[in-house]
Residue frames relative to the residue before (quaternion, step in Angstrom):
aa qw qx qy qz dx dy dz
M 1.0000 0.0000 0.0000 0.0000 0.00 0.00 0.00
Y 0.2709 -0.8052 0.5077 0.1431 3.60 -0.72 1.05
L 0.4525 -0.6563 0.5235 0.3009 3.64 -1.05 0.68
N 0.4931 -0.6274 0.5082 0.3241 3.55 -1.15 0.56
M 0.6895 -0.4912 0.3076 0.4344 3.68 -1.19 0.32
D 0.6389 0.5389 -0.3466 0.4258 3.66 0.88 -0.72
K 0.6569 0.4976 -0.2842 0.4899 3.56 1.06 -0.91
Q 0.6272 0.5434 -0.3298 0.4502 3.56 0.95 -0.84
E 0.6793 0.4675 -0.2948 0.4828 3.59 0.86 -1.02
T 0.6213 0.5333 -0.3516 0.4538 3.69 0.99 -0.66
M 0.6313 0.5381 -0.3084 0.4656 3.57 1.05 -0.89
V 0.6385 0.5436 -0.2950 0.4581 3.58 0.97 -0.98
N 0.6698 0.5134 -0.2636 0.4673 3.56 0.93 -1.04
I 0.6382 0.5164 -0.3231 0.4708 3.57 1.02 -0.79
I 0.6461 0.5208 -0.3217 0.4560 3.55 0.88 -0.93
I 0.6678 0.5048 -0.2970 0.4594 3.58 0.83 -0.96
T 0.6369 0.5175 -0.3277 0.4682 3.62 0.97 -0.84
V 0.6328 0.5242 -0.3410 0.4565 3.62 0.88 -0.82
I 0.6768 0.5305 -0.3020 0.4115 3.52 0.84 -1.07
F 0.7568 0.3863 -0.1924 0.4909 3.57 1.10 -0.90
Y 0.3403 0.7704 -0.4926 0.2195 3.66 1.16 -0.04
N 0.7739 0.3541 -0.1988 0.4861 3.58 0.82 -0.94
I 0.6083 0.5741 -0.3448 0.4261 3.62 1.27 0.04
L 0.4605 0.7304 -0.4122 0.2908 3.57 1.26 -0.49
T 0.8071 0.2820 -0.1588 0.4938 3.61 0.69 -0.92
T 0.6032 0.5641 -0.3789 0.4176 3.59 1.18 0.30
N 0.5423 -0.5848 0.4752 0.3715 3.60 -1.21 0.30
A 0.5923 -0.5447 0.4504 0.3867 3.57 -1.25 0.49
I 0.5091 -0.6610 0.4724 0.2841 3.51 -1.09 0.82
E 0.4139 -0.6907 0.5466 0.2298 3.58 -0.97 0.96
T 0.0305 -0.7859 0.6173 0.0207 3.53 -1.16 0.70
W 0.6405 -0.5320 0.3936 0.3897 3.49 -1.33 0.48
W 0.4959 0.6828 -0.4146 0.3406 3.59 1.23 -0.38
S 0.5475 0.6426 -0.3661 0.3915 3.54 1.34 -0.63
L 0.5216 0.6187 -0.4256 0.4050 3.59 1.22 -0.36
G 0.6395 0.5448 -0.3199 0.4381 3.61 1.13 -0.53
M 0.6929 0.4748 -0.2582 0.4773 3.49 1.32 -0.49
N 0.8371 0.0338 0.0194 0.5456 3.58 0.94 -0.89
G 0.4187 0.7578 -0.4313 0.2537 3.53 1.32 0.07
F 0.5641 0.6300 -0.3804 0.3745 3.62 1.12 -0.59
E 0.6385 0.5736 -0.3603 0.3653 3.60 0.87 -0.87
A 0.6306 0.5464 -0.3589 0.4183 3.60 0.97 -0.71
W 0.7120 0.4905 -0.2672 0.4256 3.59 1.04 -0.76
R 0.6038 0.5630 -0.3628 0.4322 3.53 1.27 -0.20
N 0.6635 0.4724 -0.3217 0.4829 3.64 1.17 -0.09
P 0.2946 -0.8102 0.4844 0.1490 3.60 -0.11 1.28
Q 0.5569 0.6230 -0.3795 0.3970 3.58 1.21 -0.49
L 0.5832 0.5799 -0.3776 0.4256 3.61 1.12 -0.45
F 0.7235 0.4406 -0.2610 0.4629 3.60 1.10 -0.42
I 0.4833 0.6799 -0.4522 0.3158 3.60 1.16 -0.07
L 0.6385 -0.5677 0.3735 0.3613 3.56 -1.10 0.78
G 0.7888 0.2952 -0.2401 0.4826 3.55 -0.88 0.95
A 0.5738 0.5806 -0.3979 0.4187 3.61 1.18 -0.38
Q 0.6231 -0.5215 0.4269 0.3969 3.49 -1.29 0.46
P 0.5396 -0.6406 0.4204 0.3489 3.64 -0.81 0.94
V 0.5301 -0.6503 0.4554 0.2980 3.54 -0.98 0.97
C 0.6016 0.6095 -0.3618 0.3683 3.64 1.02 -0.81
T 0.6229 0.5522 -0.3274 0.4470 3.64 1.07 -0.73
H 0.6745 0.4900 -0.2983 0.4647 3.59 1.16 -0.46
L 0.6018 0.5598 -0.3699 0.4332 3.65 1.16 -0.26
R 0.3138 -0.7599 0.5499 0.1471 3.53 -0.68 1.14
G 0.7474 0.4213 -0.2990 0.4177 3.54 -1.16 0.62
L 0.5849 0.5685 -0.3749 0.4406 3.59 1.27 -0.13
S 0.3879 -0.6852 0.5505 0.2775 3.61 -1.01 0.72
P 0.7064 -0.4411 0.3127 0.4568 3.61 -1.19 0.17
G 0.6571 0.5027 -0.3018 0.4737 3.62 0.99 -0.83
Q 0.6768 0.4844 -0.3014 0.4652 3.55 0.90 -0.87
T 0.5839 0.5616 -0.3568 0.4652 3.61 1.15 -0.62
K 0.6362 0.5227 -0.3166 0.4710 3.59 0.92 -0.91
L 0.6885 0.4699 -0.2863 0.4725 3.62 0.81 -1.02
C 0.6086 0.5357 -0.3608 0.4609 3.58 1.07 -0.66
Q 0.6536 0.4896 -0.3275 0.4752 3.67 0.93 -0.82
L 0.6769 0.4903 -0.3102 0.4530 3.65 1.01 -0.66
Y 0.7942 0.1915 -0.0564 0.5740 3.55 1.04 -0.82
Q 0.0057 0.8453 -0.5337 0.0222 3.55 0.75 1.10
D 0.6674 0.5111 -0.3316 0.4282 3.64 0.97 -0.77
H 0.5905 0.5734 -0.3677 0.4328 3.62 1.34 -0.22
M 0.5852 0.6767 -0.3404 0.2894 3.54 1.09 -0.73
P 0.6023 0.5362 -0.3788 0.4542 3.66 1.01 -0.55
A 0.6486 0.5050 -0.3139 0.4751 3.54 1.08 -0.79
V 0.5885 0.5679 -0.3432 0.4619 3.58 1.08 -0.76
S 0.6764 0.5178 -0.2638 0.4526 3.50 0.92 -1.08
R 0.6357 0.5180 -0.3046 0.4845 3.51 1.09 -0.91
G 0.6350 0.5476 -0.3014 0.4539 3.58 1.03 -0.90
A 0.6623 0.5024 -0.3119 0.4601 3.58 0.90 -0.87
K 0.6482 0.5218 -0.2922 0.4713 3.55 1.06 -0.92
L 0.6140 0.5603 -0.3255 0.4506 3.54 1.08 -0.83
G 0.6664 0.5365 -0.2630 0.4460 3.50 1.01 -1.11
I 0.6678 0.5081 -0.2932 0.4581 3.54 0.96 -1.00
H 0.6812 0.4880 -0.2936 0.4599 3.59 0.90 -0.91
E 0.6636 0.4967 -0.3169 0.4610 3.55 0.99 -0.75
C 0.5685 0.5667 -0.3659 0.4709 3.58 1.14 -0.66
Q 0.7037 0.4778 -0.2761 0.4474 3.54 0.81 -1.02
Y 0.6085 0.5219 -0.3503 0.4844 3.61 1.12 -0.54
Q 0.6893 0.4943 -0.2894 0.4436 3.63 0.73 -1.06
F 0.7956 0.3242 -0.1696 0.4829 3.61 1.01 -0.71
R 0.2916 0.8142 -0.4647 0.1899 3.51 1.28 0.32
N 0.7550 0.3621 -0.1857 0.5141 3.51 1.16 -0.64
R 0.5654 0.5861 -0.3822 0.4367 3.59 1.27 0.36
R 0.6719 -0.4894 0.3761 0.4094 3.51 -1.29 0.40
W 0.7259 0.2558 -0.1822 0.6119 3.47 1.05 -0.82
N 0.1233 -0.8540 0.5049 0.0217 3.58 -0.36 1.20
C 0.5529 -0.6559 0.3711 0.3554 3.58 1.16 0.68
S 0.2309 0.7893 -0.5339 0.1966 3.58 1.05 0.74
T 0.3487 -0.7413 0.5389 0.1960 3.54 -1.16 0.72
V 0.3406 -0.7106 0.5811 0.2033 3.54 -1.35 0.32
D 0.5515 -0.6298 0.4549 0.3039 3.56 -1.35 0.28
D 0.6335 0.4464 -0.4182 0.4738 3.52 0.64 1.25
D 0.6889 -0.5440 0.3041 0.3702 3.53 -1.25 0.35
S 0.5160 0.5828 -0.4662 0.4204 3.65 1.14 0.30
V 0.3639 -0.7819 0.4153 0.2894 3.57 1.37 -0.22
F 0.8100 0.1941 -0.0736 0.5484 3.62 0.72 -1.12
G 0.5116 -0.6666 0.4250 0.3366 3.62 1.18 -0.07
P 0.8020 -0.3233 0.2102 0.4561 3.63 -1.27 -0.25
I 0.4837 0.6927 -0.4427 0.3002 3.61 1.14 -0.44
T 0.6813 0.4964 -0.2813 0.4587 3.60 0.98 -0.91
E 0.5735 0.5742 -0.4024 0.4237 3.60 1.16 -0.10
I 0.5794 0.4982 -0.3685 0.5295 3.50 1.35 -0.23
A 0.3328 -0.7722 0.5024 0.2015 3.61 -0.65 1.00
S 0.2232 0.8140 -0.4793 0.2405 3.51 0.85 1.15
R 0.7410 -0.3654 0.3225 0.4619 3.51 -1.38 -0.15
E 0.6407 0.5400 -0.3266 0.4373 3.60 0.98 -0.85
A 0.6397 0.4965 -0.3263 0.4877 3.65 1.01 -0.78
S 0.6097 0.5631 -0.3435 0.4395 3.55 1.04 -0.79
F 0.6904 0.4804 -0.2860 0.4591 3.53 0.87 -0.93
T 0.6679 0.4895 -0.3443 0.4426 3.58 0.87 -0.80
H 0.6263 0.4993 -0.3619 0.4769 3.66 0.99 -0.52
S 0.6864 0.4920 -0.3005 0.4433 3.56 0.83 -0.87
I 0.6915 0.4743 -0.2952 0.4580 3.59 0.79 -0.89
A 0.6312 0.5285 -0.3379 0.4562 3.57 1.02 -0.74
A 0.6580 0.5175 -0.2869 0.4658 3.58 0.98 -0.92
A 0.6220 0.5377 -0.3182 0.4719 3.53 1.08 -0.84
G 0.6453 0.5548 -0.3026 0.4292 3.54 0.99 -0.89
V 0.6674 0.4998 -0.3030 0.4615 3.51 0.94 -0.82
V 0.6321 0.5173 -0.3387 0.4670 3.61 0.98 -0.89
F 0.6482 0.5395 -0.3003 0.4457 3.56 0.93 -1.01
S 0.7058 0.4788 -0.2618 0.4517 3.58 0.75 -1.14
I 0.6863 0.4764 -0.3013 0.4596 3.64 0.84 -0.91
A 0.6331 0.5414 -0.3327 0.4421 3.59 1.04 -0.79
R 0.6701 0.4635 -0.3031 0.4943 3.54 1.04 -0.84
A 0.6205 0.5496 -0.3444 0.4408 3.65 0.95 -0.73
C 0.6188 0.5221 -0.3492 0.4718 3.57 1.05 -0.73
R 0.6519 0.5401 -0.2906 0.4460 3.60 0.92 -0.96
E 0.7164 0.4702 -0.2234 0.4644 3.50 1.03 -0.89
G 0.4599 -0.7014 0.4194 0.3473 3.60 1.36 -0.14
E 0.3980 0.7276 -0.4811 0.2843 3.61 1.12 0.52
L 0.7353 0.4138 -0.2080 0.4948 3.64 1.11 -0.47
S 0.4575 -0.7065 0.4821 0.2430 3.50 -1.04 0.85
N 0.7054 0.4937 -0.2534 0.4409 3.63 1.14 -0.48
C 0.8013 0.1981 -0.0963 0.5563 3.60 1.15 -0.21
G 0.1589 -0.7635 0.6185 0.0965 3.54 -1.31 0.32
C 0.8150 -0.1754 0.1551 0.5300 3.51 -1.07 -0.81
S 0.6543 -0.5211 0.3944 0.3805 3.55 -1.29 0.42
R 0.1998 -0.7721 0.5889 0.1310 3.57 -1.04 0.75
K 0.2594 0.7821 -0.5167 0.2327 3.55 1.13 0.56
L 0.4815 -0.6862 0.4671 0.2812 3.60 -0.89 0.94
R 0.6746 -0.5250 0.3809 0.3524 3.43 -1.36 0.56
P 0.4417 -0.6940 0.4744 0.3133 3.67 -0.67 0.93
K 0.5734 -0.6270 0.4157 0.3245 3.57 -1.06 0.82
G 0.7418 0.4459 -0.2439 0.4375 3.59 0.99 -0.81
L 0.4590 0.6967 -0.4491 0.3199 3.57 1.29 0.02
D 0.5738 -0.6234 0.4187 0.3269 3.56 -0.96 0.92
R 0.5412 -0.6646 0.4175 0.3019 3.59 -0.86 1.01
D 0.6675 0.5044 -0.3225 0.4427 3.59 1.03 -0.54
Y 0.6102 0.5454 -0.3628 0.4457 3.66 1.23 -0.22
I 0.3716 -0.7117 0.5565 0.2139 3.56 -1.11 0.79
W 0.2512 -0.7434 0.5974 0.1653 3.54 -0.91 0.95
G 0.3002 0.7418 -0.5111 0.3138 3.52 -0.26 1.37
G 0.5510 0.6177 -0.4589 0.3229 3.39 -1.16 -0.68
C 0.4977 -0.6542 0.4728 0.3173 3.59 -1.16 -0.14
G 0.1727 -0.8462 0.5021 0.0446 3.53 -0.19 1.33
D 0.6010 -0.5351 0.4498 0.3875 3.55 -1.29 0.36
N 0.3174 -0.7827 0.5111 0.1595 3.55 -0.73 1.11
A 0.1186 -0.8505 0.5124 0.0053 3.49 0.38 1.39
E 0.5947 0.5796 -0.3557 0.4287 3.52 1.21 -0.79
Y 0.7042 0.4345 -0.2999 0.4747 3.64 0.75 -0.92
G 0.5924 0.5747 -0.3574 0.4370 3.60 1.07 -0.78
Y 0.6387 0.5278 -0.3052 0.4694 3.58 0.93 -0.98
R 0.7189 0.4644 -0.2808 0.4344 3.59 0.67 -1.08
F 0.6519 0.5007 -0.3205 0.4708 3.60 0.87 -0.86
A 0.6945 0.4860 -0.3007 0.4370 3.60 0.78 -1.02
K 0.6283 0.5162 -0.3583 0.4587 3.62 1.07 -0.66
G 0.6736 0.4913 -0.3078 0.4584 3.60 0.89 -0.80
F 0.7067 0.4658 -0.2691 0.4595 3.60 0.88 -0.91
I 0.7207 0.4529 -0.2633 0.4541 3.58 0.70 -1.09
D 0.7378 0.4383 -0.2572 0.4443 3.61 0.78 -0.92
A 0.4540 0.7088 -0.4422 0.3097 3.55 1.23 -0.29
R 0.6494 0.5302 -0.3204 0.4410 3.59 0.98 -0.82
E 0.6825 0.4894 -0.2830 0.4632 3.58 1.00 -0.82
N 0.7320 0.4579 -0.2400 0.4438 3.59 1.01 -0.83
E 0.5103 0.6935 -0.4068 0.3053 3.62 1.24 -0.09
K 0.7763 0.2883 -0.1587 0.5376 3.66 1.11 -0.56
N 0.3127 -0.6896 0.6170 0.2144 3.47 -1.32 0.47
H 0.1481 -0.8002 0.5800 0.0350 3.55 -0.76 1.11
P 0.5146 -0.6528 0.4527 0.3228 3.63 -1.04 0.64
R 0.6666 -0.5119 0.3729 0.3931 3.51 -1.27 0.50
H 0.8390 0.2070 -0.1531 0.4794 3.55 -1.19 0.56
S 0.5074 0.6396 -0.4536 0.3574 3.68 1.17 0.12
R 0.6142 -0.5564 0.4281 0.3605 3.49 -1.29 0.57
E 0.6361 0.5499 -0.3348 0.4254 3.56 1.01 -0.79
L 0.6450 0.5132 -0.3186 0.4680 3.60 1.03 -0.82
S 0.6640 0.5164 -0.3214 0.4349 3.58 0.87 -0.92
R 0.6650 0.5162 -0.2897 0.4553 3.56 1.01 -0.84
M 0.6443 0.5184 -0.3264 0.4579 3.49 1.10 -0.87
L 0.6437 0.5182 -0.3203 0.4631 3.63 0.99 -0.87
M 0.6318 0.5266 -0.3284 0.4644 3.60 1.01 -0.83
N 0.6718 0.5081 -0.3013 0.4470 3.57 0.80 -1.00
L 0.6487 0.5227 -0.3095 0.4584 3.61 0.94 -0.94
H 0.6779 0.4867 -0.3122 0.4540 3.57 0.93 -0.87
N 0.6909 0.4801 -0.2852 0.4591 3.59 0.94 -0.80
N 0.5651 0.5598 -0.3768 0.4747 3.59 1.17 -0.60
E 0.6746 0.4992 -0.2950 0.4567 3.55 0.90 -1.00
A 0.6131 0.5430 -0.3514 0.4538 3.63 0.99 -0.76
G 0.6650 0.4964 -0.3000 0.4706 3.63 0.94 -0.86
R 0.6701 0.4918 -0.3194 0.4550 3.57 0.88 -0.80
R 0.6680 0.5080 -0.2977 0.4551 3.60 0.99 -0.85
A 0.5630 0.6043 -0.3772 0.4191 3.59 1.18 -0.65
V 0.7038 0.3954 -0.2615 0.5291 3.64 1.14 -0.63
Y 0.7199 0.4824 -0.2677 0.4213 3.62 0.71 -1.11
K 0.7398 0.4344 -0.2312 0.4587 3.64 0.88 -0.82
H 0.7764 0.3699 -0.1640 0.4832 3.55 1.17 -0.32
T 0.2284 0.7597 -0.5614 0.2356 3.52 0.94 1.06
K 0.2384 -0.7593 0.5827 0.1645 3.49 -1.31 0.22
V 0.5068 -0.6219 0.5042 0.3196 3.57 -1.37 0.22
A 0.1002 -0.7817 0.6140 0.0434 3.57 -0.70 1.04
C 0.0890 -0.8084 0.5813 0.0251 3.62 -0.93 0.82
K 0.1855 -0.7615 0.6148 0.0876 3.53 -1.31 0.56
C 0.3639 -0.7437 0.5225 0.2035 3.57 -0.87 0.89
H 0.1052 -0.7612 0.6368 0.0628 3.49 -1.19 0.70
G 0.4689 0.6720 -0.4875 0.3015 3.62 -1.06 0.54
V 0.6439 -0.5232 0.3891 0.4004 3.55 -1.35 0.41
S 0.8713 -0.0176 -0.0394 0.4889 3.50 -1.05 1.08
G 0.6879 -0.5200 0.2877 0.4166 3.55 0.92 0.95
S 0.3231 0.7828 -0.4943 0.1960 3.65 1.08 0.52
C 0.2951 -0.7949 0.4822 0.2203 3.53 1.27 -0.30
S 0.2162 0.7981 -0.5307 0.1861 3.50 0.96 0.92
L 0.7683 0.1844 -0.1274 0.5996 3.54 1.38 -0.27
K 0.0908 -0.8167 0.5695 0.0225 3.52 -0.90 0.88
T 0.1244 -0.7683 0.6245 0.0645 3.55 -0.91 1.06
C 0.1053 -0.8054 0.5833 0.0062 3.47 -1.00 1.01
W 0.0344 -0.7950 0.6053 -0.0192 3.62 -1.23 0.58
Q 0.5927 -0.5511 0.4431 0.3855 3.53 -1.26 0.18
S 0.0057 -0.7956 0.6050 -0.0308 3.54 -0.97 0.91
L 0.4641 -0.6512 0.5209 0.2988 3.52 -1.14 0.63
L 0.5415 -0.5553 0.5046 0.3792 3.53 -1.31 0.44
S 0.5900 -0.5019 0.4523 0.4421 3.68 -1.13 0.18
F 0.5415 -0.6292 0.4267 0.3590 3.58 -1.05 0.62
R 0.5338 0.5886 -0.4048 0.4525 3.59 1.19 -0.36
E 0.6367 0.5341 -0.3032 0.4663 3.61 0.96 -0.88
I 0.6666 0.4862 -0.2896 0.4851 3.52 0.98 -0.98
G 0.6382 0.5143 -0.3386 0.4620 3.60 0.95 -0.77
N 0.6232 0.5310 -0.3413 0.4618 3.63 0.98 -0.81
F 0.6637 0.5166 -0.3094 0.4436 3.57 0.87 -0.96
L 0.6911 0.4721 -0.2831 0.4683 3.61 0.92 -0.95
K 0.6108 0.5297 -0.3769 0.4520 3.58 1.12 -0.63
E 0.6113 0.5139 -0.3664 0.4775 3.71 1.03 -0.56
K 0.6313 0.5151 -0.3439 0.4669 3.60 1.01 -0.74
Y 0.6093 0.5531 -0.3457 0.4509 3.61 1.05 -0.77
D 0.6811 0.4982 -0.2974 0.4466 3.57 0.89 -0.98
G 0.7632 0.3331 -0.1821 0.5229 3.57 1.14 -0.61
A 0.2463 0.8066 -0.5029 0.1893 3.57 1.16 0.53
T 0.3693 -0.7534 0.5130 0.1813 3.55 -1.09 0.75
D 0.4031 -0.6962 0.5503 0.2235 3.59 -0.98 0.97
V 0.0440 -0.8316 0.5531 -0.0255 3.60 -0.61 1.04
K 0.1222 -0.7540 0.6415 0.0709 3.54 -1.37 0.35
F 0.6468 -0.4827 0.4010 0.4334 3.64 -1.30 0.04
N 0.4163 -0.6338 0.5665 0.3227 3.53 -1.27 0.50
R 0.7725 -0.4037 0.2320 0.4318 3.56 -1.28 0.13
R 0.6617 0.5135 -0.2642 0.4782 3.55 1.19 -0.82
G 0.3541 -0.7691 0.4560 0.2741 3.54 1.24 -0.48
T 0.5512 0.5993 -0.3892 0.4307 3.55 1.21 0.65
K 0.7974 0.2007 -0.1194 0.5564 3.59 1.11 -0.34
L 0.4625 -0.6749 0.5203 0.2448 3.52 -1.29 0.43
E 0.0221 0.7936 -0.6076 0.0238 3.61 -0.87 0.83
R 0.7059 -0.4572 0.3547 0.4085 3.57 -1.36 0.32
K 0.4340 -0.6525 0.5486 0.2913 3.58 -1.03 0.76
N 0.7740 0.2494 -0.1019 0.5730 3.57 0.97 -0.97
P 0.2890 -0.7870 0.5080 0.1976 3.66 -0.29 1.11
M 0.5380 0.6251 -0.4263 0.3716 3.62 1.18 -0.18
Y 0.6229 0.5174 -0.3273 0.4870 3.57 1.19 -0.51
N 0.6174 -0.5381 0.4302 0.3797 3.59 -1.37 0.52
K 0.5389 -0.5921 0.5039 0.3241 3.49 -1.20 0.59
P 0.4110 -0.7309 0.4696 0.2764 3.63 -0.72 0.86
T 0.3437 -0.7416 0.5379 0.2061 3.50 -0.92 0.83
K 0.6813 -0.4803 0.3173 0.4522 3.62 -1.17 0.02
E 0.6613 0.4869 -0.3207 0.4719 3.61 1.24 -0.20
D 0.6178 0.5594 -0.3428 0.4335 3.56 1.32 -0.05
M 0.4215 -0.6946 0.5068 0.2883 3.59 -1.13 0.41
I 0.1427 -0.7635 0.6232 0.0909 3.63 -1.17 0.58
Y 0.0629 -0.7859 0.6144 0.0285 3.54 -1.25 0.50
L 0.4046 -0.7382 0.5042 0.1925 3.62 -1.24 0.55
D 0.7924 0.2933 -0.1095 0.5235 3.60 0.97 -0.91
P 0.5268 -0.5983 0.4884 0.3550 3.52 -1.28 0.45
S 0.4961 -0.6565 0.4790 0.3057 3.58 -1.15 0.48
P 0.4791 -0.5958 0.5349 0.3597 3.63 -1.11 0.48
D 0.5640 -0.6107 0.4213 0.3625 3.58 -1.19 0.31
Y 0.2820 -0.8071 0.4675 0.2248 3.58 1.35 -0.36
C 0.3749 0.7539 -0.4624 0.2778 3.59 1.16 0.47
E 0.8028 0.2115 -0.0803 0.5517 3.52 0.95 -0.94
P 0.5734 -0.5687 0.4334 0.4000 3.61 -1.11 0.42
N 0.0560 0.7956 -0.5968 0.0876 3.67 -0.86 0.92
K 0.3609 -0.7503 0.5208 0.1885 3.60 -0.48 1.19
L 0.6217 0.5929 -0.3356 0.3864 3.48 1.09 -0.83
T 0.7635 0.3325 -0.1656 0.5284 3.56 0.97 -0.96
G 0.4893 -0.6571 0.4442 0.3625 3.55 1.20 -0.55
S 0.4481 0.7076 -0.4397 0.3242 3.52 1.37 0.04
R 0.2872 -0.7669 0.5514 0.1593 3.56 -0.91 0.92
G 0.4701 -0.6913 0.4435 0.3231 3.60 1.25 0.04
T 0.4221 -0.7126 0.4982 0.2566 3.58 -1.27 0.12
I 0.3217 0.7380 -0.5248 0.2766 3.62 1.08 0.49
G 0.8125 0.2195 -0.1868 0.5068 3.52 -0.77 1.06
R 0.5004 0.6429 -0.4284 0.3909 3.63 1.31 -0.11
S 0.4668 -0.6659 0.5088 0.2825 3.57 -1.07 0.78
C 0.0474 -0.7967 0.6025 0.0068 3.57 -1.05 0.66
E 0.4659 -0.6553 0.5281 0.2730 3.53 -1.42 0.23
K 0.4629 -0.7350 0.4294 0.2472 3.58 -0.45 1.29
N 0.8140 0.3344 -0.1260 0.4579 3.57 0.80 -1.08
S 0.5582 0.6153 -0.3892 0.3980 3.56 1.29 0.10
D 0.3476 -0.7239 0.5689 0.1776 3.52 -1.23 0.77
G 0.5435 0.6250 -0.3942 0.3982 3.60 1.27 -0.08
M 0.7727 -0.3434 0.2767 0.4566 3.51 -1.44 -0.16
E 0.6892 0.4880 -0.3021 0.4423 3.61 1.06 -0.68
G 0.4843 0.6893 -0.4104 0.3490 3.57 1.39 -0.20
C 0.6123 -0.5947 0.3758 0.3608 3.61 -1.05 0.64
N 0.5894 0.5979 -0.3460 0.4187 3.61 1.11 -0.66
L 0.7597 0.3568 -0.1985 0.5061 3.52 0.83 -1.06
M 0.6505 0.5311 -0.3342 0.4279 3.60 0.88 -0.92
C 0.7544 0.4014 -0.2133 0.4737 3.57 0.94 -0.87
C 0.4019 -0.7680 0.4292 0.2538 3.55 1.36 0.15
G 0.7128 -0.4672 0.2560 0.4562 3.58 1.13 0.80
R 0.5302 0.6601 -0.4076 0.3420 3.65 1.20 -0.09
G 0.5173 -0.6050 0.4428 0.4127 3.58 1.20 -0.39
Y 0.2422 -0.7710 0.5732 0.1355 3.52 -1.35 0.09
N 0.4038 -0.6788 0.5620 0.2457 3.52 -1.31 0.40
T 0.1772 -0.7807 0.5909 0.0995 3.56 -1.15 0.63
H 0.0874 0.7958 -0.5946 0.0738 3.58 -0.78 0.94
K 0.4015 -0.7281 0.5012 0.2395 3.59 -1.02 0.62
I 0.0756 -0.7626 0.6399 0.0567 3.53 -1.20 0.67
T 0.3623 -0.6962 0.5771 0.2260 3.55 -1.27 0.55
L 0.1575 -0.7824 0.5997 0.0582 3.49 -0.89 1.09
T 0.1838 -0.7781 0.5954 0.0787 3.53 -0.98 0.96
E 0.1218 0.8167 -0.5472 0.1370 3.60 -0.50 1.15
R 0.5778 -0.5673 0.4604 0.3638 3.53 -1.29 0.34
C 0.0562 0.8009 -0.5933 0.0576 3.57 -1.01 0.73
H 0.8234 0.2651 -0.1876 0.4653 3.52 -1.37 0.17
C 0.1694 0.8307 -0.5023 0.1700 3.52 0.97 0.98
K 0.0477 -0.7867 0.6154 0.0077 3.57 -0.98 0.85
F 0.3719 -0.7060 0.5634 0.2141 3.51 -1.21 0.71
H 0.1522 -0.8004 0.5772 0.0554 3.54 -0.78 1.04
W 0.3731 -0.7246 0.5330 0.2272 3.58 -0.90 0.84
C 0.7626 -0.4772 -0.4172 -0.1296 1.62 -1.36 2.03
C 0.8644 -0.2811 -0.4004 -0.1162 1.88 -1.75 1.62
Y 0.3768 0.7021 -0.5217 0.3049 3.56 -0.14 1.21
V 0.3216 -0.7172 0.5860 0.1970 3.61 -1.27 0.47
K 0.1293 -0.7947 0.5914 0.0445 3.49 -0.90 0.96
C 0.0745 -0.8157 0.5735 -0.0159 3.60 -0.78 1.10
R 0.4081 -0.6527 0.5870 0.2506 3.38 -1.42 0.41
T 0.3890 -0.6919 0.5423 0.2754 3.63 -1.23 0.31
C 0.0847 -0.8097 0.5807 0.0031 3.58 -0.67 1.05
K 0.1976 -0.7601 0.6100 0.1056 3.54 -1.21 0.61
R 0.0705 0.7985 -0.5973 0.0263 3.53 -1.02 0.74
V 0.3805 -0.7231 0.5429 0.1939 3.60 -1.06 0.77
V 0.0390 -0.7876 0.6142 -0.0311 3.56 -0.85 1.08
D 0.4480 -0.6550 0.5463 0.2679 3.52 -1.35 0.53
I 0.1035 -0.7644 0.6328 0.0673 3.60 -0.96 0.85
H 0.1545 -0.7828 0.5971 0.0829 3.58 -0.88 0.97
T 0.0230 -0.7766 0.6292 -0.0210 3.63 -0.94 0.92
C 0.5552 -0.6427 0.4450 0.2840 3.46 -1.17 0.84
K 0.4629 -0.6618 0.5187 0.2804 3.59 -1.10 0.87
């Protein structure tokens, strides 16, 4: 017998309330993701690195003890880690710009607020995209010669590459990026031993799995980039190397994994996670997993960290998540007109400038009630 929609929503809300009962009076958990919000400032002060000064890593909030030790060993890596975290946060906000939960950040070191304490699909995505960002940023930093422990990629020549092409150049070092990101990001999860069947153990296993999914999204999906050489662009010679996909492509890939994430639970021994529904495919290491249902994110809720969708813009004629019907959760929407001023009728004049006119147009903007 199936529950009707009202009862299903009530059950979801009860589950979420139980999960957060012990979090109401506590502060949001700090994470290393905060390096993407404020981590750059620490690296702009060269005095922090002078001999005898207090190690910069102890001043960075959000690092676990293990991550702090790795920071002290690989201080030159930390600006790239910070860039990777920032890259992940921005990509999350792009991918969810048209969703009820739009990956908004908060003004503390938890970055996303209490939402990530729910072991939902959204938490899965934040872990995956942040891990992907670090692999991506470290791999690029290696190629650019910014790090003392790595350089260009040493990946072997692909078997299918044309024999006339030269395998050379300086490729993105995805192999090193993957290894460093695995050690740094997973350090927080591996520092504690949790009892079987405990909530802490299930969340640790979920985080580790989703961290790995994010890293593999970068490491397993590199491409071959090539450059032509020759007189007048004749391309008589071609040099090729390993290159990362654009981070937008990686974000798109992980968004698909989010949409197809697998609901999991403990196995009988309480030591591993398995599918709740055996009819679904077993998740691979590139797939995302989650433990808890997601809130509807329709109304502001301090308990879950939801900001609601009141005032959010929506598309009147769309049936998708960005459409006013779904985005506004059935509350309806307001319509108002705004005047846009933009450049138009641009012409190129010899030589060498572009002259444009200024045009105004009135457009309708729809926002949720």
